[in-house]
C-alpha positions, 0 to 999 in steps of 0.5 A: 587513336594514339597507338598508330602515332606511337608506332610511327614515331618508334619506327621513325626513331629506329630508321633515324638511327640506322640511316643517318647521313651525317653521323656527327649531327644529332637526330632531332625528334620530329616533335621538336620541329612541329610541336605547338609553339611554347609562346607566340603572337605577343601583343601589348595593351594600348596603355602599356600595362599588360602583354598577351600571348598564345600558349598551349593548354591541353594541346590547344593554343589559348590566350594568356595575359601578363601584368607588366608591373608584377609579371603575374601570368593569368590564363584568359581562355581554356579551350580544349576543342579548337585553338584561339586564332592568331589574329587577335587584338587589343581594343583601346578600352582594355578588351581583347577580341579574338576568334575561333574557327570551328572546322567541323561545323565551318563555324566562326566565333568572335569573342571578347575578354574584359581584361579587368575581370577576365569575363569572356563573351561571345559577340558574334557566331556565324557559319560559312562566313569569313571575318577580318578586322579592319580597324580599332578606334581610339575615339570610340574604343567600344567600336571595331570595324570588320569586313564580313561576307554574311549578307552575300558569300561572294561579297564582303561588306564593312560593319561597325561592331560594338564589342560591349553590346554586340550591335552590328551596323552595316557601314559600307555595303559592297555593290559587288566589285569592291575588294579592298578597303583602307580605313584611317585611324578614326575608322573612316574609309575614304579609299577603296579598290574595286576589281573585275578580276582583270582591271583594278580601280582605286576610288576616293571620296573626300568625306563620308557623305560624298560618293566614291569616284575613280582616280586610278585605273590599272590592270592586274599586272600593275599595282597601287596599294594605299598605305595611309593619308599623309596629313597634307591635303588629300595626299596618301602614301602607297606602294606602286609599280606604275610606270616602273619595274620595281615597286616603290614607296610613293606619294599620290594626290587622291584628288586626281590619282597622280603620283607626286613623288617617289619616296623610296625605290630599291633598284633590285627588288620590290618594296614589300612592306611599309611600317607606319605609325598610326599613333604619330601619323608618320612613316617609319621604314620600308622593307624588302627581300634581296637574298636576305631581309633589308630595311631602310629607315624613314624615321630617326626615332625608330632608327634610334631604337633599332640602333640600340637593339642591334648590339644586344641582339647581334646576329639576328633579324629584329622586328617590332611587332607591336607597341603601346599608344605612348610608343614607349614599350615595344614588342620585339621579335628576333629570328635567324634561319636557324632560330624560329624566334624569340620575343622581347619587351623593350622600354624606350625611356629606360633602354631596358630589354627583357626576354618574354619567351621563345617560340621553340627553346628545344631547338639548338641553332648550332644543330641546325643548318644555314640557309644560303641564297643562290641563283642560276640561269634558266634555259632561256637566260632568265636569272632564277633565285632560291635558297639552298640548305645543306645538311651539316657535316663535311660532305657538300657534294653528291647529296640526296636532295629534296626540291621544294617549289612554292605555292601560288604560283603568283603572289608568293615566294620563299624568303630567307628565315627559319622554316621547320620543314627545311630544317627537319629535312636537312637534319635528316641528311637531305639538301633542300632547294627552295626555288623562286621560279618566274612569277614569284613576287619581290623581283619586279613586275617583269619577272612576275609577269614572265610567269603568266600563262606559263604554269605548265611551261616555263615555270616548270622548266625553271624548276627542272633547270634548277635540278639540273643546275644542282646535278651539274655543280655536283651538289645533287646525287642524280639518283636521289632527288625528291620533289615536295610541294603544297598547293601549286607546289604540289601540282609542280611535284606531280608535273615533275614526276609525270613529265620527268620520270627519270629525274625524281625518285618520288614526290610528296604533295600537300593540298595539291592542285590536280585539275585547273578546270575545277580549281577555277570553277570551284573557287569559293564565292568570296574568291570569284572576283579573282577568277577572271584574273586566273583566266589571264594569269593561268588560262581560260578554261574555254580558250585555253582548254587544250593547254589546261587539260594537257597539264592537269595531273588528273587527266594523266594518271598513266604518266605518274609512276613514281612513289607518291605521298599525298596529304589533304584536309577534308575541310579545305575550301579550295579542294574538290575532295571527291575528285581527289579521292578518284584520282588517288583510287586510279593511281593506287589501282595502277601503281599499288596502294603501297606506292601511293599513300593517301592521308585525308584528315576529316577536321583539317583545312588547308594546313594541319593545325592538329599537333597529332596530325602534324606529327603523324604527317612528318613521321610518314614523310620521314619513312617515305623518303628513307624508303625511296631515297635510300639515305645510307651512312 
């Protein structure tokens, strides 16, 4: 099994030595970009006595625990089949709850570890079910609140799970239209969101014995996202773009749904995240992206911590990712566009900052490339933002370029920071252009709505305009342009080589959308509430059938002539594998199997989690681009 990978990597090394575009730049091995993180996903126990993290053991990420007084490390799990998922958490009685996704059987297992004894217990085992944590309770430390679609695959219900006994008690049964729940610190739920896919409604109840009633009604183009109750009357904090273009932090009266006041508004970007202390019950900061990450502090205490950290961690983005209940010990992560991240432990009382570990210490930031925010005008005058990464070296014009449209198309965007794919491609001598076309999030309601019903229209024109902008300003070599995307980005890549065959040399797609009809029709049961929204944002399979057929690549294989590289996980619940197989067969018959390469991995979902599969994929990508882009010294 390993021999093909060794051959691929050996060829990649030879190719690298022969085709380096930037001779002064060291060629970084593929494994250095895409290996399992050395240490990641650090958490701290509520009592501040332990930290936990994920670390590789025999090729799989497992849980490790470190005692803070003596720094002693203990391996808490030793799985060799499937890794521990990164959404694990501590309870208030020093247990860790985590899950495993057994992809081959579509089975999810929930475990608990008693940190004092390291005793492992399987508390829940379900097939074809999705589970996520909603709340852990300080008053009842043995009880956690989870959402799960066990009763009905199409609907999530809320359960109270006893992690000691395994007792599972229904708390809120979904009538069929509830999509979001907002628990308070004590686990009570008084705010929920219902949706029919087009219209969204916020419902409120004053206590657990009262029925929910409607307080706010909006359609899918506007949004109100509750954060937490303020502690005054029945007021709550929320992110809202009602009656404004940019999402703001506001205060709302739950009795009538009326906005009381705006707490913070950014004029050029949506507020995207709010930090709220559940221990102290107050707001700490808001975050947004305006070319680069931005913060505004709402708490003097938290601002003081960041002010103390900044001089010690100069030149990095700093974020608090976890804290103990006393809010004395904090887990900190720092990162840049050229550094995937470093974790620290900060003690507020003493001001001591201790390094815990790197996500990837193999990479030297000086060998990587700057990610530069850029913008250009689309053909209709709309400003489109993105990020341009140039390879190191003196040459900055007439470069081979890889265009990267993002997935989505809605509710997603590229943001400034470290991206292993971008740095890998830049290290190989390619300029990389990440485009936030219309419909992307973060730029306001008007920009987001401008993408509706434009998945095969103005969104694709934005991408084409971006390519032409690079050509006109001499950044791109017009004879060496590739397009590389995943999901909707994969559709954009296929669309690009179909409609603009002279613009692109080749295309790479990962878990690509090839047929809008089956993409909508075959949505998993738990995504059914969003199907009507797809009708409004993407297209109605009946009313807009001609348009959806005209843009779906599966119906236009005759137009796809450029070399193509396709990767797909066989367990991806958004993919129609038989349809994709037929699509590939037709393309290979038409263009030759040497020009249409297809890799279907049996035990992978949307993203390849196997390190072996990831390394093979990027070795194939390197060879494919070298062959079709002819990157020469």
